[in-house]
C-alpha positions in Angstrom: 28.5 -7.4 51.3 26.6 -9.0 48.0 23.9 -10.2 50.1 22.6 -6.5 51.3 23.4 -5.2 47.7 21.1 -7.9 46.3 18.3 -6.5 48.1 18.8 -3.6 47.5 19.0 -4.5 43.5 15.4 -7.0 44.5 14.0 -3.6 45.8 14.8 -2.2 42.5 12.2 -3.9 40.5 9.1 -1.0 39.7 12.4 1.2 39.0 14.4 -1.2 36.7 11.1 -1.6 34.7 10.1 1.9 34.3 13.7 2.4 33.4 13.3 0.1 30.4 10.4 1.4 29.3 11.4 4.7 29.4 14.3 3.8 27.0 11.8 1.9 25.0 9.1 4.5 24.8 12.3 6.4 22.8 11.9 5.2 18.6 16.0 5.0 18.0 15.2 3.4 14.4 18.5 3.6 12.5 18.6 3.8 10.1 18.2 6.9 10.0 19.4 7.7 13.7 16.4 9.1 15.2 16.0 10.5 19.1 19.6 9.9 19.8 19.7 13.6 21.6 16.6 12.7 23.0 17.7 8.9 25.0 20.8 11.1 25.8 19.2 13.4 27.6 16.7 10.8 29.0 20.4 9.4 30.2 21.8 12.3 31.8 19.0 13.5 33.8 18.8 9.9 35.2 22.7 9.7 35.7 23.9 13.1 36.8 20.8 12.9 39.5 22.9 9.7 40.7 25.9 11.6 41.0 27.6 10.4 37.1 29.1 13.6 35.5 28.0 13.5 32.2 29.9 14.3 28.3 28.1 14.5 25.4 30.2 13.5 22.0 29.2 13.9 18.1 30.3 12.1 15.8 30.7 14.6 13.6 31.8 13.5 10.0 31.6 10.1 10.6 29.2 7.5 8.4 25.6 8.7 9.3 26.0 12.0 10.8 24.1 15.2 9.6 22.4 17.9 10.7 19.3 16.7 10.7 20.8 13.1 12.7 23.7 13.9 13.9 25.1 11.1 16.2 24.9 11.9 20.0 26.7 10.1 22.6 27.1 10.2 26.0 29.3 9.3 28.5 29.5 9.2 31.9 31.9 8.7 34.8 31.2 8.4 38.4 34.7 9.1 40.4 35.4 6.4 43.6 36.5 8.0 46.9 40.2 6.3 46.1 42.8 5.6 43.3 41.6 2.4 41.5 40.7 1.1 37.9 37.9 1.9 35.5 34.6 -0.3 34.6 33.3 0.7 31.3 29.0 -0.8 30.4 28.8 0.3 26.7 25.6 0.0 25.5 24.4 1.1 22.0 21.7 3.2 21.7 20.0 2.6 18.7 17.6 0.3 16.9 16.3 -1.5 14.3 12.9 -1.3 11.8 10.2 -2.2 13.7 8.8 -4.9 10.9 5.9 -6.5 10.6 3.6 -9.0 13.2 4.0 -7.1 16.3 0.6 -7.8 18.6 2.3 -5.4 21.6 2.9 -1.9 20.6 6.5 -1.2 19.0 7.2 0.8 21.7 4.8 1.1 24.5 7.2 -1.4 27.0 4.0 -3.6 27.8 4.8 -5.7 30.8 2.7 -9.6 30.5 4.1 -12.1 33.0 7.4 -11.2 33.6 7.9 -10.1 30.3 8.4 -6.5 28.6 8.0 -6.0 25.4 9.0 -3.9 22.7 12.1 -3.0 20.1 15.1 -2.8 21.5 13.7 -4.3 25.3 16.4 -7.0 24.6 18.8 -5.5 22.2 19.5 -3.8 24.2 17.8 -1.0 25.9 16.7 -3.7 29.0 20.7 -4.2 29.2 21.3 -1.0 29.6 19.0 -0.4 32.4 20.6 -3.3 34.2 23.8 -2.0 33.7 22.7 1.6 35.4 20.4 -0.3 38.2 23.8 -2.5 38.9 26.1 0.3 38.8 23.6 2.7 41.3 22.8 0.0 43.9 26.8 -0.6 44.4 27.5 2.9 44.8 25.2 3.1 47.3 26.1 0.2 49.1 29.3 0.6 49.1 30.3 4.9 48.7 33.7 4.5 49.5 34.9 2.2 46.7 37.9 2.8 45.1 38.3 3.4 41.3 36.1 4.7 39.0 32.4 3.4 37.0 31.7 5.0 33.7 28.0 4.5 31.8 28.0 5.1 28.1 24.5 5.1 25.3 26.1 5.4 22.3 25.0 5.6 18.5 25.0 3.2 15.0 26.1 -0.3 16.6 23.1 -1.8 14.4 24.4 -0.4 11.5 28.3 -0.8 12.4 29.3 1.3 15.4 30.9 3.7 13.0 28.9 7.3 14.7 29.6 5.6 18.3 32.4 3.3 19.5 34.6 3.1 16.6 34.6 7.1 16.6 34.9 7.2 20.8 37.9 4.7 20.2 39.0 6.8 17.8 38.9 9.7 20.6 40.4 7.7 23.4 37.8 7.1 25.1 38.8 3.5 25.5 42.2 3.7 26.0 43.2 1.8 28.6 45.0 4.2 30.4 42.2 5.2 31.5 39.5 2.6 30.8 40.9 -0.6 32.4 37.7 -3.2 31.9 34.7 -3.3 29.2 31.3 -5.3 29.4 28.5 -4.8 27.1 25.5 -5.8 27.8 24.0 -7.5 24.8 21.5 -10.6 25.2 23.6 -13.5 25.3 21.5 -14.7 28.5 22.5 -14.4 32.0 24.6 -17.6 32.5 27.2 -16.7 29.6 29.9 -14.8 29.1 30.4 -13.7 24.9 34.2 -13.6 24.5 33.8 -12.3 21.6 32.7 -12.5 18.0 32.6 -14.0 13.8 34.0 -11.5 11.4 32.0 -10.0 8.3 33.0 -9.4 5.3 30.0 -7.1 3.1 30.8 -5.9 -0.9 28.2 -5.2 -3.9 28.7 -7.2 -7.0 26.7 -5.7 -10.2 26.8 -7.5 -13.5 26.7 -5.7 -16.6 24.8 -6.0 -20.0 23.3 -4.0 -22.5 19.6 -2.6 -22.8 17.2 -3.8 -25.6 14.0 -3.9 -26.5 12.4 -6.4 -24.7 11.0 -8.0 -27.1 14.0 -8.5 -29.0 16.0 -9.6 -25.9 18.7 -11.4 -28.6 19.4 -7.4 -29.6 21.0 -7.3 -25.9 22.4 -9.0 -23.1 20.3 -9.3 -19.7 22.7 -8.4 -17.0 19.9 -11.0 -14.4 20.9 -13.8 -16.4 24.5 -13.1 -15.7 23.6 -12.6 -12.0 21.3 -15.9 -12.5 24.8 -17.6 -13.2 26.5 -15.7 -10.0 23.4 -17.3 -7.8 23.5 -20.4 -9.4 27.4 -20.8 -8.4 27.4 -19.9 -5.0 24.2 -22.6 -4.4 26.5 -25.4 -6.4 30.1 -24.2 -5.3 30.4 -21.3 -2.4 27.4 -22.5 -0.1 29.1 -26.3 0.3 32.4 -24.7 1.0 31.2 -22.6 3.5 29.2 -25.4 5.5 32.2 -27.5 5.4 34.1 -25.0 7.8 33.6 -25.5 10.8 35.4 -22.8 14.1 36.2 -24.0 17.2 35.1 -20.1 18.0 31.9 -21.0 20.9 29.6 -19.2 18.5 26.2 -20.0 19.3 23.9 -20.4 18.0 25.4 -23.7 16.6 24.8 -23.2 13.2 26.7 -20.0 13.3 30.1 -22.3 13.9 30.3 -22.5 10.0 31.3 -19.8 7.4 27.7 -18.7 6.1 26.8 -15.4 3.6 23.2 -13.8 3.6 22.1 -12.2 -0.2 20.7 -9.0 1.7 19.3 -7.8 -1.4 18.9 -8.2 -5.2 18.4 -4.9 -7.9 18.3 -5.6 -11.7 16.1 -3.8 -14.3 14.4 -0.6 -14.0 13.3 0.6 -10.5 10.4 -0.2 -8.8 7.5 2.7 -9.3 5.5 3.9 -6.2 2.8 2.2 -4.9 0.4 4.4 -6.3 1.7 4.0 -9.7 -1.3 2.6 -11.8 1.2 1.6 -15.2 2.4 -1.2 -16.9 6.4 -1.5 -17.4 8.4 -0.8 -20.2 10.0 -3.3 -22.4 13.8 -3.0 -21.8 16.6 -5.7 -21.6 17.7 -4.8 -17.8 22.0 -3.7 -18.6 22.8 -4.2 -14.7 21.6 -6.1 -11.6 22.9 -5.9 -8.4 23.8 -8.0 -5.0 24.5 -7.0 -2.1 26.2 -10.2 0.1 27.5 -10.4 3.8 29.8 -12.5 4.3 30.4 -14.0 8.2 33.6 -15.2 8.5 35.7 -17.3 11.2 38.8 -16.9 13.2 40.9 -19.6 11.3 39.8 -17.8 7.8 41.8 -15.1 6.6 40.1 -12.1 5.0 42.3 -12.2 2.5 41.3 -15.5 1.9 37.4 -14.7 1.9 37.5 -11.9 -1.0 40.0 -14.1 -2.8 37.3 -16.8 -2.7 34.4 -14.9 -4.0 36.5 -12.9 -6.4 37.9 -16.4 -8.1 33.9 -17.8 -8.2 33.7 -14.2 -10.7 36.6 -15.3 -12.6 35.7 -18.5 -13.4 32.5 -17.5 -14.6 33.8 -15.0 -16.4 36.2 -17.7 -18.2 33.2 -19.9 -19.7 30.4 -17.7 -19.9 30.3 -15.1 -22.9 29.9 -11.7 -22.4 29.8 -11.7 -18.8 31.2 -8.8 -16.7 31.1 -7.8 -12.9 32.4 -5.3 -10.9 32.9 -6.0 -6.9 32.7 -3.3 -4.1 33.7 -3.9 -0.8 31.2 -1.9 1.6 32.5 -3.2 4.6 34.6 -5.7 6.9 35.1 -6.5 10.7 37.6 -8.7 11.7 36.8 -11.6 14.1 37.5 -10.6 17.7 37.6 -12.6 21.1 39.1 -11.9 24.0 40.9 -14.5 26.4 39.4 -16.5 29.0 42.0 -15.6 31.8 41.5 -12.3 31.3 40.3 -10.7 34.6 36.8 -9.1 33.4 36.6 -13.1 32.1 37.3 -14.6 35.6 35.3 -11.8 37.3 32.3 -12.0 35.7 32.5 -16.0 36.1 33.4 -15.7 39.8 30.4 -13.2 40.1 27.7 -15.7 37.9 28.6 -18.8 40.4 27.9 -16.6 43.4 24.2 -14.7 41.9 23.1 -18.3 39.9 25.1 -20.7 41.7 26.6 -22.4 38.3 29.4 -22.3 36.3 28.5 -19.9 33.1 29.7 -21.0 29.4 31.8 -19.3 27.2 29.9 -18.1 24.1 31.1 -16.1 20.7 28.4 -14.1 19.2 27.5 -14.7 15.2 27.5 -11.7 14.2 29.5 -8.9 15.2 29.0 -5.7 18.1 31.1 -3.2 19.4 33.3 -4.9 21.0 35.4 -4.7 17.4 36.2 -1.5 18.0 37.2 -1.6 21.7 39.6 -4.2 20.8 41.1 -3.0 17.3 40.8 1.1 17.5 41.0 1.3 21.3 43.4 -1.8 21.6 41.6 -2.8 25.0 41.8 -6.5 24.7 40.0 -7.0 28.4 36.7 -6.5 26.9 33.5 -8.9 26.9 29.4 -8.8 26.1 27.6 -10.0 29.6 24.0 -9.0 29.8 20.4 -9.9 30.2 18.0 -11.6 26.8 17.6 -13.9 24.2 20.0 -13.5 21.5 17.7 -15.0 19.4 14.5 -12.7 19.7 16.9 -9.7 18.3 15.2 -7.9 15.6 12.3 -10.3 15.9 8.6 -8.5 16.1 7.6 -9.0 20.4 10.8 -8.5 21.1 10.8 -9.0 25.2 12.9 -9.3 27.8 12.5 -10.7 31.2 12.6 -8.8 34.5 13.8 -11.5 36.4 16.6 -12.2 34.7 17.3 -8.5 34.2 17.7 -8.6 38.1 20.0 -11.5 38.3 22.1 -9.9 36.1 22.3 -7.1 37.8 23.3 -8.8 41.2 26.1 -10.6 38.6 27.0 -6.9 37.4 26.7 -5.4 40.8 28.7 -8.5 42.2 31.4 -8.1 39.8 32.4 -4.5 40.5 32.3 -4.8 44.0 35.2 -7.7 42.6 36.8 -5.3 41.0 36.6 -2.3 42.8 36.6 -2.8 46.8 40.1 -3.2 48.3 
């Protein structure tokens, strides 16, 4: 059976390329969340033609949802001829900003040397296209299958997933009574199974000061200097402490097996003027400085300890630094998620990779979070993995690409997994 199925998938090569290019060509940039309806309409047309029943869900009231940028999601379901389990392929449709340094059109989908280039090629429109081709080939080869197949294209994963999978999970779309197996085709390589991800804690820290004339800074209090003390304490105390902690999670790349923190932004003093402003800055002591931190933590670290470590450091600075005042505001947090290696979807995809590639896969965890967190925590569905074509390190980079041969191999793995789960 698999040989016929694999041959069928090989014959989809041109269609797979075109499908991926079409998806890349829709500039679903997030933020602000552009063209979600456009890509849902494209997926609706494609999947309806393949016999799927489609449902549009707008995440009304979710962060980012507005009349200008509505958060649209599409869920497509194909029912088998007999009762059985439901296998759900979930892909996010949004992509991050383009950035600088491209040598290919970010939305052109250029093909060179077995690669398709474009923003979202790897993360994760190539994975979405792969899951569609795999499901269509399986249905064509096995029209009498048992159970159901779902494919979803969801919003806002790049900004937390609250207008996408989180909203759908809250509405019951990932209830274990209606969905039993979930594969998220994130780009973790075709021979690896991603079991989960680290946690994240995002916060804004503001140091306070007092405005005064810049020629007499002693009459004011410079908030930027206070923030300098915070950054120095991070360098001297926090970063070495985090580097000493190593997880048992199989996180890739290996540098992410430590606790990490990124300082996303620094804003202090006067706002930056427009690019066409030709005047000079005023002479003021800044009375506020803010940073946003992105703290990624391990299964072994309770989130309460992650928060308290930062607060304790700030309080220690306050105890020894005159006039030091701060505020800290949590922006968001994500708890680490890990699927058991013995879970049915893990063993199924493991066997399928062996069937297709002739070797055992490796188990990994993601350095950043993805939508498994919502399926796990909100949907209460633990039988979920990330598996898909693409190289993780290419995500969000200029000249992002996905390998065509890798997509075909991953499509075979996905289709073989469907054979194992949905055939008698």
